[in-house]
LUMTOR-609403 format. One record per atom (N, C-alpha, C, CB): atom name; x, y, z. Coordinates in Angstrom, 3 decimals, decimal comma. Glycine has a CB too. Layout:
<nodes>
   name         px         py         pz
     CA          X          Y          Z
...
</nodes>
This chain:
<nodes>
   name         px         py         pz
      N    150,800     56,773    108,558
     CA    150,079     56,940    107,255
      C    151,236     57,313    106,216
     CB    148,862     58,149    107,345
      N    151,114     56,805    104,922
     CA    151,873     56,716    104,020
      C    151,922     58,272    103,234
     CB    151,419     55,502    103,242
      N    152,940     58,633    102,590
     CA    152,871     59,671    101,611
      C    151,626     59,402    100,650
     CB    154,239     59,735    100,810
      N    151,544     58,082     99,819
     CA    150,462     58,042     99,049
      C    149,117     58,014     99,755
     CB    150,604     56,986     98,242
      N    149,062     57,874    101,135
     CA    147,342     57,889    101,417
      C    146,934     59,181    101,956
     CB    146,792     56,725    102,577
      N    148,024     60,223    102,146
     CA    147,705     61,406    102,442
      C    147,010     62,007    101,145
     CB    148,897     62,114    102,943
      N    146,131     62,649    101,660
     CA    145,188     63,679    100,832
      C    145,875     64,880    100,474
     CB    143,917     64,141    101,626
      N    145,615     65,341     99,187
     CA    146,441     66,667     98,793
      C    145,363     67,460     98,254
     CB    147,727     66,485     97,645
      N    145,425     68,865     98,286
     CA    144,576     69,701     97,679
      C    145,239     70,729     96,935
     CB    143,735     70,223     98,568
      N    144,776     71,226     95,819
     CA    145,449     72,256     95,165
      C    144,551     73,476     95,610
     CB    145,585     72,015     93,535
      N    145,192     74,524     96,044
     CA    144,239     75,660     96,485
      C    143,737     76,173     95,337
     CB    144,860     76,793     97,308
      N    142,596     76,869     95,587
     CA    141,696     77,507     94,805
      C    142,368     79,113     94,349
     CB    140,260     77,545     95,700
      N    141,965     79,444     93,281
     CA    142,583     80,652     92,652
      C    142,219     81,812     93,740
     CB    141,941     80,969     91,033
      N    141,220     81,879     94,214
     CA    140,763     82,779     95,210
      C    141,730     83,237     96,294
     CB    139,679     82,194     95,819
      N    142,472     82,283     96,863
     CA    143,351     82,354     97,998
      C    144,869     81,929     97,733
     CB    142,760     81,486     99,067
      N    145,474     82,560     96,825
     CA    146,954     81,908     96,642
      C    147,728     81,738     97,720
     CB    147,804     82,642     95,808
      N    147,693     82,290     99,026
     CA    148,412     82,171    100,313
      C    148,019     80,733    100,816
     CB    147,989     83,386    101,401
      N    146,866     80,067    100,389
     CA    146,716     78,704    101,275
      C    147,436     77,836    100,969
     CB    145,551     78,054    101,296
      N    147,786     77,096    101,881
     CA    148,480     75,689    101,972
      C    148,295     74,574    101,045
     CB    148,156     75,127    103,126
      N    149,132     73,907    100,249
     CA    148,562     72,931     99,516
      C    148,250     71,507    100,000
     CB    149,289     72,852     98,542
      N    148,342     71,613    101,156
     CA    147,740     70,519    102,054
      C    146,583     70,382    102,852
     CB    148,461     70,297    102,822
      N    145,869     69,496    102,787
     CA    144,530     69,569    103,515
      C    145,119     69,066    105,077
     CB    143,170     68,413    102,717
      N    144,399     69,786    106,004
     CA    144,902     69,348    107,412
      C    144,515     67,938    107,511
     CB    144,267     70,209    108,670
      N    145,382     67,191    108,530
     CA    144,906     66,121    108,938
      C    143,789     66,009    110,171
     CB    145,984     65,497    109,168
      N    143,282     64,844    110,342
     CA    142,182     64,836    111,526
      C    142,037     63,446    111,975
     CB    140,677     65,396    111,065
      N    141,378     62,930    112,952
     CA    141,248     61,579    113,236
      C    139,893     61,530    113,179
     CB    141,853     61,067    114,492
      N    139,264     60,476    112,407
     CA    137,797     60,071    112,413
      C    137,677     58,667    112,931
     CB    137,146     60,156    110,964
      N    136,382     58,572    113,262
     CA    136,118     56,875    113,712
      C    135,836     56,513    112,486
     CB    134,814     56,370    114,855
      N    136,134     55,178    112,499
     CA    136,157     54,166    111,329
      C    134,975     53,377    111,708
     CB    137,570     53,218    111,168
      N    133,988     53,774    111,132
     CA    132,530     52,789    111,396
      C    132,729     51,368    110,849
     CB    131,062     53,432    110,521
      N    132,280     50,606    111,296
     CA    131,331     50,158    112,365
      C    132,225     49,766    113,739
     CB    130,423     48,799    111,780
      N    133,772     49,955    113,559
     CA    134,612     49,646    114,818
      C    134,588     50,991    115,456
     CB    136,204     49,073    114,534
      N    135,246     50,475    116,565
     CA    135,685     51,794    117,495
      C    136,684     52,297    117,304
     CB    135,814     51,682    118,766
      N    137,726     52,014    116,105
     CA    139,012     51,906    115,944
      C    138,917     53,523    115,085
     CB    139,588     50,317    115,112
      N    139,605     54,355    115,477
     CA    140,003     55,621    114,862
      C    140,959     55,285    113,452
     CB    140,874     56,538    116,059
      N    140,616     56,242    112,802
     CA    141,386     56,187    111,246
      C    141,938     57,700    110,807
     CB    140,138     55,643    109,903
      N    142,995     57,899    109,962
     CA    143,193     58,949    109,890
      C    142,195     59,534    108,683
     CB    144,559     59,048    109,824
      N    142,220     60,872    108,488
     CA    141,350     61,390    107,488
      C    141,893     62,699    107,150
     CB    139,903     61,464    107,931
      N    141,207     63,463    106,142
     CA    141,068     64,670    106,197
      C    139,911     65,800    106,212
     CB    141,639     64,781    105,497
      N    140,398     66,699    106,728
     CA    139,216     67,731    107,295
      C    139,314     68,993    106,472
     CB    139,403     68,168    108,990
      N    138,116     69,328    106,057
     CA    138,226     70,883    104,961
      C    137,198     71,622    105,942
     CB    137,484     70,774    102,828
      N    137,672     72,740    106,521
     CA    136,787     73,538    107,132
      C    136,799     75,227    106,606
     CB    137,123     73,345    108,640
      N    135,830     75,541    106,108
     CA    135,807     76,939    105,480
      C    137,177     77,040    104,459
     CB    135,847     78,193    106,793
      N    137,162     75,938    103,604
     CA    138,521     75,814    102,790
      C    137,709     75,609    101,108
     CB    139,708     74,138    103,458
      N    138,985     76,281    100,310
     CA    138,440     75,619     98,782
      C    139,671     74,653     98,383
     CB    138,172     76,988     97,347
      N    139,203     73,355     97,694
     CA    140,195     72,801     97,438
      C    140,294     72,339     96,138
     CB    140,355     71,998     98,231
      N    141,304     71,993     95,225
     CA    140,981     71,481     93,821
      C    140,399     70,262     93,924
     CB    142,140     71,355     92,912
      N    141,605     69,048     94,293
     CA    141,220     67,875     94,258
      C    141,674     67,077     95,503
     CB    141,624     67,371     93,077
      N    140,705     66,304     96,378
     CA    140,825     65,648     97,411
      C    140,844     64,177     97,182
     CB    139,910     66,044     98,218
      N    141,892     63,523     97,924
     CA    141,896     62,079     97,736
      C    142,400     61,527     98,999
     CB    142,748     61,615     96,522
      N    141,605     60,816     99,663
     CA    141,765     60,013    100,823
      C    140,745     59,189    101,370
     CB    142,106     60,742    101,740
      N    141,168     58,519    102,216
     CA    140,226     57,203    102,690
      C    138,772     57,739    103,432
     CB    141,194     56,160    103,967
      N    139,086     58,753    104,044
     CA    137,922     59,686    104,832
      C    138,047     61,128    104,714
     CB    137,919     59,460    106,389
      N    137,112     61,871    104,408
     CA    136,979     63,126    103,884
      C    135,890     63,921    104,661
     CB    136,682     63,017    102,431
      N    136,023     64,763    105,576
     CA    135,243     65,522    106,012
      C    135,191     67,223    105,673
     CB    135,410     65,199    107,192
      N    133,807     67,570    105,231
     CA    134,003     68,622    104,851
      C    132,878     69,550    105,431
     CB    134,162     68,535    103,526
      N    133,097     70,981    105,789
     CA    132,111     71,912    106,438
      C    132,482     73,269    105,926
     CB    132,140     71,861    108,064
      N    131,361     74,063    105,281
     CA    131,451     75,139    104,817
      C    132,781     75,241    103,779
     CB    131,407     76,001    105,943
      N    133,099     74,095    102,721
     CA    134,176     74,112    102,240
      C    133,656     73,791    100,652
     CB    135,175     73,153    103,022
      N    134,420     73,986     99,793
     CA    134,151     73,453     98,248
      C    135,177     72,803     97,796
     CB    133,889     74,498     97,194
      N    135,153     71,923     96,886
     CA    136,215     71,211     96,104
      C    135,915     70,834     94,734
     CB    136,584     70,026     96,759
      N    136,945     70,668     93,745
     CA    136,682     70,451     92,433
      C    136,275     68,752     92,141
     CB    138,015     70,980     91,637
      N    137,133     68,048     92,779
     CA    137,109     66,576     92,933
      C    137,214     65,872     94,186
     CB    138,050     66,094     92,245
      N    136,629     64,963     94,416
     CA    136,716     64,227     95,795
      C    136,705     62,932     95,471
     CB    135,592     64,502     96,825
      N    137,748     62,137     95,632
     CA    137,707     60,477     95,680
      C    137,942     60,036     97,177
     CB    138,993     59,730     94,660
      N    137,114     59,374     97,567
     CA    137,034     58,948     99,201
      C    136,611     57,661     99,500
     CB    136,067     59,792    100,012
      N    136,843     56,914    100,455
     CA    136,237     55,786    100,692
      C    134,834     56,267    101,455
     CB    137,218     54,809    101,506
      N    134,984     57,355    102,353
     CA    133,847     57,755    103,258
      C    133,931     59,124    103,357
     CB    133,854     57,133    104,645
      N    132,864     59,876    102,754
     CA    132,806     61,153    102,718
      C    131,630     61,907    103,512
     CB    132,803     61,420    101,418
      N    131,876     62,931    104,346
     CA    130,824     63,497    105,128
      C    130,790     65,169    104,618
     CB    131,175     63,242    106,862
      N    129,703     65,736    104,266
     CA    129,670     66,878    103,840
      C    128,465     67,676    104,370
     CB    129,751     66,784    102,524
      N    129,116     69,221    104,945
     CA    127,969     70,138    105,519
      C    128,113     71,344    104,842
     CB    128,005     70,410    107,093
      N    127,073     71,813    104,569
     CA    127,229     73,102    104,046
      C    128,396     73,518    102,819
     CB    127,480     73,852    105,251
      N    128,539     72,472    102,099
     CA    129,460     72,521    101,044
      C    129,057     72,241     99,900
     CB    130,405     71,838    101,203
      N    130,160     72,334     98,930
     CA    129,978     72,175     97,543
      C    130,935     71,613     96,899
     CB    129,752     73,230     96,954
      N    130,406     70,616     95,759
     CA    131,661     69,754     95,108
      C    131,108     69,784     93,808
     CB    132,007     68,087     95,697
      N    132,185     69,398     92,702
     CA    131,679     69,543     91,302
      C    131,847     67,898     91,039
     CB    132,665     70,729     90,178
      N    132,463     66,886     91,322
     CA    132,659     65,741     91,262
      C    132,915     64,788     92,546
     CB    133,521     65,762     90,471
      N    131,992     63,681     92,804
     CA    132,642     63,137     93,809
      C    132,370     61,571     93,575
     CB    132,167     63,746     95,187
      N    133,350     60,793     94,122
     CA    133,349     59,267     93,965
      C    133,842     58,900     95,562
     CB    134,535     58,643     92,574
      N    132,614     58,085     96,135
     CA    133,024     57,584     97,210
      C    132,040     56,353     97,415
     CB    133,078     58,630     98,291
      N    132,796     55,334     98,354
     CA    131,986     54,309     98,668
      C    130,507     54,550     99,692
     CB    132,982     53,385     99,290
      N    130,846     55,455    100,413
     CA    129,831     56,091    101,371
      C    129,640     57,387    101,453
     CB    130,049     55,809    102,566
      N    128,640     58,320    101,092
     CA    128,809     59,472    101,371
      C    127,491     60,106    101,998
     CB    129,298     60,058    100,244
      N    127,825     60,962    102,873
     CA    126,691     61,413    103,684
      C    126,646     63,157    103,546
     CB    126,930     60,839    105,360
      N    125,691     63,466    102,867
     CA    125,607     65,110    102,244
      C    124,575     65,659    102,977
     CB    125,216     65,336    100,531
      N    124,744     66,884    103,761
     CA    123,757     67,920    104,479
      C    123,722     69,073    103,970
     CB    124,004     68,192    105,803
      N    122,743     69,556    103,345
     CA    122,446     71,102    103,107
      C    123,964     71,321    101,988
     CB    122,436     72,267    104,983
      N    124,087     70,844    101,088
     CA    125,205     70,845    100,191
      C    124,747     70,567     98,922
     CB    126,234     69,929    100,550
      N    125,726     71,023     97,735
     CA    125,265     71,243     96,433
      C    126,379     70,549     95,705
     CB    125,021     72,785     96,042
      N    126,171     69,584     95,015
     CA    126,932     68,597     94,330
      C    126,481     68,530     92,493
     CB    126,579     67,079     95,224
      N    127,413     68,538     91,681
     CA    127,362     68,532     90,187
      C    127,149     66,664     89,932
     CB    129,073     69,360     89,422
      N    128,131     65,951     90,433
     CA    128,045     64,624     90,086
      C    128,522     64,038     91,405
     CB    128,875     64,217     88,778
      N    127,534     62,794     91,628
     CA    127,865     62,167     92,718
      C    127,864     60,551     92,213
     CB    126,843     62,588     93,921
      N    128,936     59,892     92,218
     CA    128,919     58,397     92,244
      C    129,559     57,798     93,654
     CB    129,783     57,849     90,931
      N    128,310     56,888     94,178
     CA    128,491     56,487     95,596
      C    127,759     55,168     95,554
     CB    127,890     57,574     96,734
      N    128,599     53,884     96,337
     CA    127,505     52,759     96,523
      C    126,882     53,121     97,327
     CB    127,785     51,479     96,834
      N    126,790     53,779     98,501
     CA    125,716     54,363     99,402
      C    125,699     55,575     99,527
     CB    125,710     53,971    100,599
      N    124,691     56,501     99,455
     CA    124,809     57,823     99,728
      C    123,669     58,442    100,244
     CB    125,192     58,456     98,683
      N    123,408     59,340    101,178
     CA    122,335     59,893    101,887
      C    122,759     61,506    101,695
     CB    122,224     59,280    103,541
      N    121,565     61,852    101,181
     CA    121,608     63,365    100,924
      C    120,356     64,306    101,690
     CB    121,492     63,546     99,236
      N    120,511     64,958    102,606
     CA    119,538     65,546    103,441
      C    119,564     67,141    103,124
     CB    119,857     65,184    105,001
      N    118,511     67,633    102,549
     CA    118,359     69,221    102,254
      C    119,582     69,457    101,398
     CB    118,364     70,282    103,703
      N    119,990     68,743    100,172
     CA    120,846     69,018     99,417
      C    120,249     68,983     98,068
     CB    121,886     68,258     99,639
      N    121,077     69,241     96,873
     CA    120,755     69,371     95,968
      C    122,221     68,739     94,995
     CB    120,187     70,742     95,972
      N    121,546     67,935     93,888
     CA    122,385     67,676     92,740
      C    121,859     67,344     91,487
     CB    123,180     66,745     93,008
      N    122,719     67,553     90,657
     CA    122,565     67,127     89,167
      C    122,445     66,108     88,666
     CB    123,302     67,377     88,529
      N    123,342     65,276     88,915
     CA    123,422     63,556     88,719
      C    124,046     62,897     89,909
     CB    124,399     63,062     87,370
      N    122,807     61,791     90,284
     CA    123,576     60,830     91,063
      C    123,621     59,393     90,667
     CB    123,115     60,863     92,339
      N    124,395     58,687     90,830
     CA    124,433     57,301     90,405
      C    125,184     56,396     91,854
     CB    125,443     57,221     88,794
      N    124,503     55,444     91,891
     CA    124,828     54,327     92,895
      C    124,033     53,302     93,270
     CB    125,087     54,781     93,973
      N    124,319     52,468     94,272
     CA    123,627     51,272     94,513
      C    122,233     51,632     95,574
     CB    124,778     50,167     95,194
      N    122,523     52,338     96,349
     CA    121,574     52,753     97,407
      C    121,658     54,368     97,514
     CB    121,960     52,006     98,864
      N    120,462     54,812     97,523
     CA    120,425     56,308     97,689
      C    119,283     56,655     98,482
     CB    120,363     57,063     96,367
      N    119,775     57,415     99,460
     CA    118,692     58,160    100,263
      C    118,552     59,468    100,170
     CB    118,806     58,000    101,535
      N    117,020     59,899    100,018
     CA    117,019     61,174     99,729
      C    116,108     61,948    101,012
     CB    116,427     61,327     98,194
      N    116,193     63,009    101,528
     CA    115,176     63,623    102,422
      C    115,338     65,291    102,033
     CB    115,518     63,215    104,188
      N    114,471     65,869    101,842
     CA    114,234     66,937    101,305
      C    115,301     67,595    100,616
     CB    113,744     67,618    102,128
      N    115,343     66,949     99,505
     CA    116,420     67,018     98,496
      C    115,847     67,442     97,271
     CB    117,141     65,722     98,296
      N    116,841     67,937     96,384
     CA    116,171     68,084     94,853
      C    117,405     67,807     94,019
     CB    115,442     69,744     94,433
      N    117,068     66,659     93,030
     CA    117,788     65,964     92,468
      C    117,509     66,016     90,783
     CB    117,648     64,743     93,151
      N    118,413     66,179     89,753
     CA    117,806     66,430     88,619
      C    117,606     64,879     87,882
     CB    118,701     67,539     87,796
      N    118,358     64,071     88,342
     CA    118,732     62,630     87,544
      C    119,263     61,769     88,525
     CB    119,883     62,738     86,303
      N    118,628     60,719     88,707
     CA    118,977     59,411     89,743
      C    118,970     58,358     89,122
     CB    118,071     59,115     90,888
      N    120,209     57,348     89,086
     CA    120,269     55,984     88,405
      C    120,632     55,326     89,885
     CB    121,545     55,763     86,952
      N    120,014     54,334     90,072
     CA    120,255     53,771     91,406
      C    119,474     52,393     91,389
     CB    119,737     54,800     92,622
      N    120,091     51,354     91,868
     CA    119,322     50,175     92,158
      C    118,352     50,386     93,178
     CB    120,146     49,098     92,533
      N    118,551     51,049     94,216
     CA    117,523     51,367     95,259
      C    117,700     52,925     95,738
     CB    117,700     50,312     96,557
      N    116,274     53,532     95,824
     CA    116,116     54,716     95,915
      C    115,147     54,958     97,054
     CB    115,777     55,205     94,705
      N    115,497     55,407     98,398
     CA    114,657     55,775     99,249
      C    114,394     57,591     99,430
     CB    115,183     55,045    100,466
      N    113,281     57,814     99,172
     CA    112,807     59,364     99,495
      C    111,587     59,598    100,042
     CB    112,748     60,196     98,347
      N    111,962     60,811    100,787
     CA    110,639     61,034    101,641
      C    110,011     61,882    100,780
     CB    110,761     61,679    103,163
      N    108,781     62,366    101,116
     CA    108,024     63,258    100,497
      C    108,103     64,613    100,044
     CB    107,300     63,261    101,030
      N    109,181     65,174    100,846
     CA    109,734     66,335    100,204
      C    110,620     66,455     99,595
     CB    109,936     67,066    100,729
      N    110,880     65,002     98,928
     CA    112,343     65,278     97,991
      C    111,684     65,517     96,371
     CB    113,661     63,565     98,024
      N    112,517     66,212     95,588
     CA    111,860     66,508     94,269
      C    112,878     65,774     93,256
     CB    111,674     68,243     93,963
      N    112,782     64,868     92,508
     CA    113,485     64,150     91,369
      C    112,903     64,427     90,220
     CB    113,535     62,734     91,474
      N    113,687     65,071     89,014
     CA    113,119     65,096     87,763
      C    113,037     63,687     86,934
     CB    113,881     66,086     87,033
      N    114,245     63,175     86,810
     CA    114,349     61,931     86,246
      C    115,205     60,824     87,257
     CB    115,041     62,165     84,826
      N    114,154     59,619     86,919
     CA    114,524     58,474     87,713
      C    114,836     57,474     86,758
     CB    113,467     58,014     88,688
      N    115,958     56,811     86,721
     CA    116,141     55,466     86,007
      C    116,645     54,392     87,186
     CB    117,344     55,620     84,684
      N    115,540     53,347     86,919
     CA    116,108     52,257     88,184
      C    114,892     51,619     88,403
     CB    116,756     52,952     89,768
      N    114,463     50,772     89,659
     CA    113,396     50,462     90,024
      C    112,646     51,309     90,615
     CB    113,482     49,620     90,573
      N    111,306     51,166     90,816
     CA    110,481     52,185     91,559
      C    111,026     52,619     92,884
     CB    109,118     51,657     91,797
      N    110,681     53,763     93,424
     CA    111,127     54,160     94,895
      C    110,548     54,235     95,829
     CB    111,543     55,085     95,072
      N    110,836     53,983     96,871
     CA    109,961     54,194     98,167
      C    109,629     55,733     98,275
     CB    110,793     53,677     99,590
      N    108,487     56,358     97,911
     CA    108,452     57,682     98,552
      C    108,970     58,576     97,316
     CB    109,440     57,782    100,003
      N    109,750     58,268     96,282
     CA    110,100     58,970     95,217
      C    109,042     59,110     94,009
     CB    111,278     58,390     94,804
      N    108,502     60,292     93,390
     CA    107,693     60,408     92,411
      C    108,297     61,457     91,669
     CB    106,360     60,602     92,791
      N    109,333     60,903     90,642
     CA    109,742     61,780     89,517
      C    108,835     62,383     88,570
     CB    110,555     61,132     88,782
      N    109,277     63,598     88,077
     CA    108,563     64,032     87,182
      C    108,522     63,118     85,916
     CB    108,975     65,278     86,968
      N    109,804     62,472     85,501
     CA    109,887     61,339     84,572
      C    110,706     60,535     84,905
     CB    110,147     61,589     83,362
      N    110,254     59,028     84,536
     CA    110,757     57,958     84,844
      C    111,566     57,542     83,372
     CB    109,613     56,997     85,432
      N    112,084     56,261     83,138
     CA    112,618     56,084     82,009
      C    111,567     55,945     80,957
     CB    113,472     55,040     82,088
      N    110,592     55,444     81,025
     CA    109,642     55,261     80,025
      C    109,173     56,658     79,725
     CB    108,510     54,294     80,442
      N    108,895     57,675     80,727
     CA    108,217     58,793     80,610
      C    109,086     59,482     79,770
     CB    107,862     59,447     81,836
      N    110,402     59,490     79,858
     CA    111,624     60,340     79,374
      C    111,636     59,793     77,722
     CB    113,284     59,944     80,386
      N    111,578     58,599     77,481
     CA    111,486     58,088     76,106
      C    110,362     58,562     75,367
     CB    111,440     56,679     76,085
      N    109,066     58,438     76,166
     CA    107,836     59,314     75,046
      C    108,046     60,524     75,352
     CB    106,076     59,076     75,218
      N    108,765     61,343     75,999
     CA    108,807     62,976     76,101
      C    109,642     63,034     74,691
     CB    109,725     63,789     77,716
      N    110,802     62,473     74,893
     CA    111,724     62,413     73,740
      C    110,948     62,202     72,255
     CB    112,757     61,174     74,028
      N    110,290     61,100     72,242
     CA    109,857     60,884     70,984
      C    108,729     61,921     70,519
     CB    109,402     59,492     70,925
      N    107,966     62,555     71,450
     CA    107,033     63,561     71,231
      C    107,690     64,687     71,037
     CB    106,117     63,713     72,209
      N    108,534     65,052     71,411
     CA    109,342     66,343     71,175
      C    109,744     66,324     69,841
     CB    110,590     66,513     72,074
      N    110,581     65,257     69,575
     CA    111,178     64,737     68,012
      C    110,193     64,993     67,070
     CB    111,531     63,080     67,843
      N    109,085     64,334     67,250
     CA    107,945     64,451     66,337
      C    107,464     65,855     66,245
     CB    106,817     63,562     66,767
      N    107,356     66,618     67,232
     CA    106,943     68,154     66,910
      C    107,939     68,951     66,430
     CB    106,450     68,897     68,070
      N    109,415     68,552     66,390
     CA    110,193     69,407     65,727
      C    110,420     68,921     64,266
     CB    111,429     69,581     66,473
      N    110,187     67,877     63,945
     CA    110,059     67,535     62,459
      C    109,006     68,210     61,811
     CB    109,841     66,112     62,226
      N    107,748     68,152     62,608
     CA    106,607     68,641     61,791
      C    106,533     70,249     61,729
     CB    105,251     68,054     62,408
      N    107,164     71,324     62,685
     CA    107,462     72,259     62,977
      C    108,579     72,762     61,610
     CB    107,858     72,091     64,403
      N    109,526     71,925     61,707
     CA    110,597     72,280     60,925
      C    110,065     72,077     59,074
     CB    111,967     71,194     61,497
      N    109,257     70,977     58,831
     CA    108,672     70,881     57,369
      C    108,098     71,945     57,034
     CB    107,724     69,876     57,116
      N    106,985     72,672     58,151
     CA    106,237     73,810     58,072
      C    107,012     75,013     57,810
     CB    105,512     73,955     59,208
      N    108,040     75,121     58,431
     CA    108,917     76,160     58,338
      C    109,548     76,339     57,108
     CB    109,810     76,059     59,241
      N    109,827     75,295     56,474
     CA    110,736     75,086     55,262
      C    109,723     75,386     54,025
     CB    111,438     73,434     55,206
      N    108,428     75,061     54,364
     CA    107,521     75,296     53,021
      C    107,319     76,715     53,339
     CB    105,962     74,337     52,809
      N    107,036     77,151     54,295
     CA    106,898     78,952     54,337
      C    108,052     79,455     53,905
     CB    106,661     79,710     55,846
      N    108,978     79,309     54,039
     CA    110,232     80,365     53,572
      C    110,927     79,728     52,490
     CB    111,408     80,709     54,786
      N    110,155     78,901     51,530
     CA    110,815     78,858     50,258
      C    110,608     79,722     49,048
     CB    110,631     77,746     49,862
</nodes>
């Protein structure tokens, strides 16, 4: 594996003695039986991680860019991956072609195919969303999802915004008249 392919991580401010290199590991390269080099984070905080395959367990990262990502009991601020499997983790933003979240939470998720199981997501924008009954989605942008019942879809969000704007205008004009 070349030096350009190697993943690097900037250590977090909490542990200045931590090495600036993420440990290497061997991962199965799906769907073949061949192995591929990857990066493994176990109980570690990393700044930015870039690699073809990333596996995290009880770890945190600021930004992750990967072809394939597997997270368990971890957290990340920003993720870009072709394929992501996230279990019992928290994410601020996720951009992935295919993603599966199980008992996880995210603020924003964008992708082509998103699978959600017992998860909570603030906003989802995807071509296809599959969600079980235990999943909570506040805003869903895209075609109707299997099992997903968002609190607001695109039309509902537009209607809510228009109604909220009308209320603000009416109360604003009333307040101006009262305090003149």
